[in-house]
C-alpha positions in Angstrom: 2.7 -21.2 23.7 4.3 -17.8 22.9 3.7 -14.7 23.2 0.8 -13.9 20.3 -1.5 -11.3 19.1 -4.7 -11.8 22.0 -1.8 -11.2 24.5 0.3 -8.6 23.2 -3.5 -7.1 23.1 -4.3 -7.4 27.1 -1.1 -6.0 27.5 -1.8 -2.9 25.9 -5.4 -2.4 27.1 -4.1 -2.6 30.7 -1.1 -0.1 30.0 -3.5 2.4 28.6 -6.0 1.8 31.4 -3.1 2.2 34.1 -1.8 5.1 33.2 -4.4 7.4 31.2 -1.4 9.6 29.8 -0.6 6.9 27.2 -2.8 6.5 24.0 -3.2 3.1 22.3 -4.9 4.1 18.3 -4.6 1.5 15.1 -2.6 2.8 12.1 -4.1 -0.1 9.9 -4.7 -3.8 9.5 -3.4 -7.1 8.3 -4.0 -9.4 5.8 -6.4 -11.2 8.2 -8.2 -7.9 9.3 -6.3 -7.5 12.6 -5.6 -4.2 13.7 -1.7 -3.2 14.0 -1.9 -1.1 17.4 0.5 1.7 18.3 1.2 3.2 21.7 1.9 7.0 22.1 3.4 8.7 25.0 4.6 12.3 25.9 3.9 15.5 24.6 6.8 16.7 23.0 8.1 17.9 19.6 10.2 15.7 18.8 9.6 11.9 18.0 10.8 8.1 18.3 9.1 5.3 16.4 9.6 1.7 17.6 8.5 -1.1 16.2 8.9 -5.0 16.4 8.0 -8.3 15.5 8.2 -7.9 11.6 8.9 -11.2 12.0 6.1 -14.1 12.8 9.0 -15.9 15.1 10.5 -12.9 16.8 7.6 -12.0 18.9 10.0 -11.8 22.1 10.3 -8.1 20.7 6.8 -7.3 20.9 6.5 -8.3 25.0 10.0 -6.3 25.3 8.3 -3.3 23.8 4.9 -3.4 26.2 7.6 -4.0 29.6 9.9 -0.8 28.3 6.5 0.9 27.5 5.5 -0.1 31.0 8.5 0.8 33.2 8.4 4.4 31.3 5.5 4.9 32.1 5.7 4.1 35.6 8.6 6.0 36.3 6.7 9.0 34.8 3.9 8.9 37.1 5.8 8.1 39.6 8.3 11.2 38.7 11.5 8.7 38.7 14.7 7.6 36.6 14.9 5.0 34.2 18.3 3.2 34.5 19.5 6.9 35.5 17.6 8.4 32.6 15.7 11.2 33.4 12.1 10.4 31.5 9.9 13.4 32.7 12.4 15.0 30.8 12.3 13.1 27.9 7.9 12.9 28.0 8.1 16.7 28.0 10.3 16.7 24.8 10.3 13.6 23.0 6.4 12.1 21.6 7.5 8.2 21.8 5.5 6.1 20.0 5.8 1.9 19.2 4.2 -0.4 16.7 4.7 -3.9 19.0 3.5 -6.2 16.8 3.7 -4.9 13.1 3.3 -8.6 11.7 -0.1 -9.7 14.3 -0.9 -12.4 11.8 2.7 -14.4 11.2 3.2 -13.8 15.1 0.1 -16.0 15.6 0.9 -18.4 12.9 3.8 -19.2 14.4 2.9 -19.3 17.9 -0.5 -20.8 17.2 -0.6 -22.7 13.6 -3.2 -22.4 11.6 -6.2 -24.0 12.4 -8.2 -25.8 9.5 -11.4 -24.0 9.3 -9.6 -20.7 8.8 -10.4 -20.2 5.4 -6.4 -18.7 4.6 -5.6 -22.4 5.7 -5.4 -24.2 2.2 -4.3 -21.4 0.5 -1.6 -20.7 2.8 -0.9 -24.3 2.7 -0.8 -24.4 -1.2 1.3 -21.9 -1.6 4.5 -22.9 1.1 4.3 -26.3 0.5 4.5 -26.9 4.7 2.0 -27.8 7.2 4.4 -27.3 10.4 4.7 -23.6 11.0 5.8 -23.1 14.9 9.9 -23.6 14.2 10.1 -21.8 10.8 7.0 -19.3 10.5 8.9 -15.9 9.8 6.2 -14.3 6.9 2.8 -12.7 6.9 -0.3 -14.7 5.6 0.8 -14.3 2.5 3.9 -15.3 2.6 5.7 -12.3 2.3 8.7 -11.6 4.4 7.8 -8.1 5.7 10.8 -7.2 6.3 11.7 -7.3 2.7 8.6 -5.5 1.3 10.1 -2.3 1.8 11.1 0.4 -1.3 15.2 -0.2 0.0 16.8 -2.1 -3.3 13.5 -4.1 -3.0 14.1 -7.1 -5.4 13.4 -11.1 -5.5 15.1 -12.7 -2.9 12.8 -15.9 -3.2 10.5 -15.9 -5.7 7.3 -17.8 -4.7 5.7 -17.1 -1.3 8.3 -18.9 1.8 8.2 -19.4 5.4 10.5 -16.6 5.0 13.0 -14.5 2.6 9.9 -13.9 0.0 9.9 -10.0 -1.0 6.3 -10.1 -2.6 5.0 -9.2 -6.0 6.7 -5.4 -5.6 7.4 -3.2 -2.7 4.8 -2.2 -0.3 2.3 -4.8 -1.4 1.3 -5.6 1.9 -0.9 -4.2 4.1 1.5 -4.0 7.2 4.1 -2.7 5.1 1.8 0.2 4.0 0.2 0.7 7.4 4.1 1.5 8.4 5.1 3.6 5.5 2.2 5.9 5.5 2.0 6.5 9.0 6.2 6.9 9.3 5.6 9.2 6.8 3.1 11.0 8.2 4.4 12.0 11.8 8.0 13.2 10.3 9.9 10.6 12.9 13.5 11.9 14.1 14.9 8.5 14.6 13.6 4.8 14.3 14.1 1.4 15.9 13.2 -2.2 14.5 13.8 -4.7 16.8 14.5 -8.1 15.5 16.3 -10.9 17.4 18.9 -12.5 17.7 22.2 -11.7 17.8 23.2 -8.7 19.9 23.9 -6.3 17.3 22.9 -3.0 15.5 22.6 -2.0 12.0 22.7 1.4 11.0 23.5 1.9 7.5 21.6 1.2 4.2 23.5 1.0 1.0 26.8 2.8 2.5 24.6 5.6 3.7 23.2 6.4 6.7 20.6 9.0 8.6 22.2 12.1 9.9 24.7 11.3 13.1 24.2 7.7 12.9 27.7 6.7 13.8 28.1 8.6 16.7 24.7 7.9 18.0 25.4 4.2 17.3 27.8 4.0 18.8 27.0 5.5 21.8 24.1 2.4 22.2 26.7 -0.2 21.9 28.5 1.1 24.7 25.3 1.4 26.8 23.8 -2.1 25.6 26.7 -4.0 25.2 25.9 -4.8 22.0 27.8 -4.5 18.7 27.6 -1.5 16.0 27.7 -3.5 12.6 26.7 -3.2 8.6 23.7 -5.6 7.6 25.4 -7.8 4.8 23.8 -10.4 2.7 20.1 -10.9 1.7 19.9 -8.6 5.6 21.5 -5.3 3.8 18.2 -4.1 2.0 14.3 -3.9 2.4 13.9 -3.4 5.9 12.3 -0.8 7.5 15.4 1.2 8.7 17.0 0.7 5.7 13.5 2.5 3.9 13.4 5.4 6.4 16.9 5.9 5.9 16.4 6.5 1.9 13.8 7.9 2.6 14.4 10.8 4.8 17.7 10.5 5.4 17.6 10.1 9.3 19.1 8.1 12.1 17.4 4.8 11.5 18.0 1.5 13.5 17.9 -2.1 13.8 18.3 -3.8 16.4 19.2 -7.4 16.8 18.2 -8.4 20.6 19.0 -11.1 23.0 21.5 -14.4 22.0 20.2 -17.8 20.5 17.4 -19.6 18.6 14.3 -17.9 17.6 11.9 -18.3 18.5 13.9 -16.6 21.7 11.7 -17.9 25.0 9.6 -15.2 26.9 11.6 -16.3 30.0 15.0 -14.2 28.5 12.8 -11.3 28.9 13.8 -10.0 32.1 17.6 -10.9 31.2 17.5 -8.9 27.8 15.6 -6.3 29.1 17.8 -3.6 30.5 20.3 -3.8 27.3 17.6 -3.0 24.9 15.8 -0.3 27.3 19.0 1.9 27.5 18.9 1.4 23.5 15.6 3.5 23.5 16.8 5.9 26.5 20.2 5.9 24.7 17.9 7.2 21.4 15.9 10.0 23.2 18.8 11.4 25.2 20.3 12.2 21.5 16.9 13.3 20.2 17.2 16.0 22.7 
C-alpha cells in the first residue's frame, strides 16, 4: 500500500487542525474531480512554491512535503531552529505554498489501480492497452504525462496516451497543468521547486537559459543536500513545470530528484531522504531573503 490521495488529504487536515497558522485550500480539480490541495504558511511578501507528485509513481515526494510542513510548523510554534535555519525569520519574511500532489488521479492509479466499476476504467484500458498499473503508471487518468504538458517547448514525445511520456494533444490540455499555471501566474512566486524521484540531482536550467542567480543558488542547494547540480537532457529537458516557470518568468526554478533507487521509492525511505531535501527548501528560503 502506497501513499495515496486519501492519506495525503488526512495528513493535510491533521496539519491545519494542529497548527492554526497553516492554511489549506484547493487550486483546482483533477480530471476525476479530486481537489488539488495547496498548503500555505508564513506572512512574508516573498513567496516560495514547492510541489510534488507530478507523476503517479513518485508519491514519496508528497509524503516528504507533508513531513517538511509538519516539522517547519512545529519549529515555528516552538520558536526553534530547523536544521540550523531560523524558521521564525523565514515565517515573517516568506510565505510558503505547497501542492503536495499535483497528479492525485495518477497517484491513486499507481497505488490502488482503478476499479472495474469506475467509469474511467474501460476508457483508460482502451487508450493504453494495459490492465496492471502499479509498476508503471506516471500519467494522469487521460494517459497524459503532466510534466510534459507545460508550454515550454511542448512537443510530442509519444503520439498516444501512455503510462508515461505522452505530452497531451496540446500544451496545458490537462486540468492539473492548467491549475498549476493559473495559480503560479496569480501568486507571482520568487522561486519554484518541483520535487520528483529519483536520482539525487537538482536541475536548474531550461533550453540553455536559467533564472536569475540560479547557478549560485543550485550550488548552495547541492552543497547542503549532497545532491548533484545537473542539466537535464533528452525528453527530461522540456515541457516540465520548472521549465515553464523559467521560460515564463525568468526566475529561479528547480526540479529536485529525491533519493536513489527505482520508482516507486518505498515509504520507509522517507526518514532517510528527509533531511537532504528539507535543506534544499530551507536553502531556497535563505536565498529568497
